[in-house]
N, C-alpha and C positions, 0 to 999 in steps of 0.2 A: 154427037154428044148426048142427046136426051134418050132416056129409056122408053121403049115402046110401052104403051099402057098395059098390055097383057103381061109384061115382065114385072111391072109395079104391082099388079094384082096378085101374081104368084108370090112375089116377095112379101106382100102384106099378108097373104094367106099362111105362108110359112112362119112368119113372125107371130101371127095370131095363134097358130097351132102350138108353137113353143111356149107362148105366154099362158095359154089355157092349160097346158101340161104342168107348168110351174104353179099355177093357181090350184090345180087339183092336189098337187103334192103339199102345198102350203095348207090347204084345208085339212088334209090328213094329219099333218103335224099339229095343227091347232086342236083338232079333235083328240088326238093322243095326249097332248099336254093338259087339256081340260079334264080328260078322264083320269089322268094321274093326279091332278091337283085337287079334284073334288074330295077324295077321301081324307085329305090332310087339312081340311078347313077346320079352324079352331073356334072362332067367335061368330056370333050372330051377325055382326056388321060385316065380317068377311064373307059370310054366306050370302048376305044381301047383295054385296058388290059382285060376287061370283055369279049370282042369278041375273043381275043386271047385265053382266058381260055376256053370259051364254044366251040370254034372252034377246040381246041386240044383234047377235051374229046372223040369225036368219034374215032380218030386215036388211042388214048390210049385204048379204049374199044376193038377195033379190035385186037390189039396186045395182050391184056389181054385174050380175048376169044381164040386166037390161043394157048396161053400158057396153058390155062385150057383144051382145046381140046387135046393137046399133052399129058398133065398129065393124062387125062381120058384114053387115048389109051396106057398108060404105056410107053410113050416115054419120060421118065424123063430127060434124057441127052439133048434131043432136046428142051424140055420145059425150062430147066435151061439155056441153051445157048441163047434162044430167050428172056428169062427174063433178062439176063445180058446185052444183046445188045439193042434190039429194045424197050423193055418195060422200061428199065432204061432211055433210051433217051426220050421216051414219058412222063415218070414221070418228067424228068428234065424240059420239056416244061411246063407241068402243074404247077410244083413248081415255075418256073420263073414267070408265069402269076399270081399265088397266091401271091408271094412275092411282085410283082409290085402293085397288088391291096392293099395289106396290107400297103405298103409304101405310096401309094396315099391316103388311108384313114387316115393314121397317119398325113399326111400333111394337109388334110382337117380338121382334128380334131384340129390341132395346129392353123390353120387359123381361125377356128370358135372360139376357145378359145381366140385368140388375139382380134378378133372383139367383142366378148362378154365382155372381160376385158376392152376394150376401151369404149364401151357403158356404162358399169358399172361405170367407172371412170368419164365419162361425166355426167351421171345422179347424181352421188354423188356430184360433184362440183356444178351442177345446184341446187340440194337440199340445199347445204350449202349457195349458193347465195340467194336462195329464203328465207331461214331461217333468214339470215342476214337482208334482206330487211324487212321481217315481224317484226323482232326485232326492226329495225330502226323505222318503222311505229308505232309500239307499244310504243316505248320510246317517239317519237315525240308527239303522241296522249296524253300520260300521262303528258308530259311537258306542252302541250297546255292547257289541261283541268285544270291542277294545276295552271297554270299562270292565267287563267280566275278566278278561285276560289280565289286565293290569292289576285289578284287585286281588286276584288269586296269586299272581306273581309277587305282589307286595306282601301278601300274607306269608308266603314261603320265605321271602327275603327277611321279614320281621322275625320269623322263627329261627332263621339262620343267624341273625344278629344276636338274638337272645341266647342261642347255644354258644356263640362265640364269646359272649360276655360272661358265660359261666352258668347260666340258668338252664340246667339240663332237664328240667321238668316241663318246659314250654314246648308245645306241639303246634304244628300247622293246623289250621281249621278248614282247609280246602276240602270240599266234599264232591267236587265234580269228577266225572269219569274220563275226562280228556287227558291229554299229555301232562298238563299242569297238575291235575288231580293225582296222576300216577307219580309225578315228581314229588308232590307233597307226601304221599304215602311212603315213598322210598326214603324221603328225608326224615319222616317220623320214625321209620324202622331203624334208620341209621342212628338216631338220637337215643334209642333205647339201649 
């Protein structure tokens, strides 16, 4: 039933090698993310929190490396004690900085949303006002053109009624050059 000690040592060494490889990959990912994040910092408070985060990473790595070294040297109790005290403290500093950055970004997102919403509302009201102005101009134009057409037709109609009632000297007063004007000219020529 029990494993010989040399098998446990090999298993622990293999586990350590796997964990160290994962830690190296995690460190690369963190470095990549911080490099990508730094250029998009907007506010001074965000910059301060980012500096707090990046400034606390080396201290965390130093304690983490001590814990790993103690584990490699089979000082499991010392590694566990260091992990409970210093490593937990360093992780607390990292988490506090990350929580601060998250809160800062949430606030920025809310402010950006509020500004976008305000702009959207302003643009909507502007579009409504422009549409109402366009409708007013359209209605006025239709009214004005209709008025001209109706007045000119009424003038030709009045001349026709005068001619019908026997007044052969009455002429249409339409002077426009459109179809109604041509109709008036033809009507006046017919009355002569």
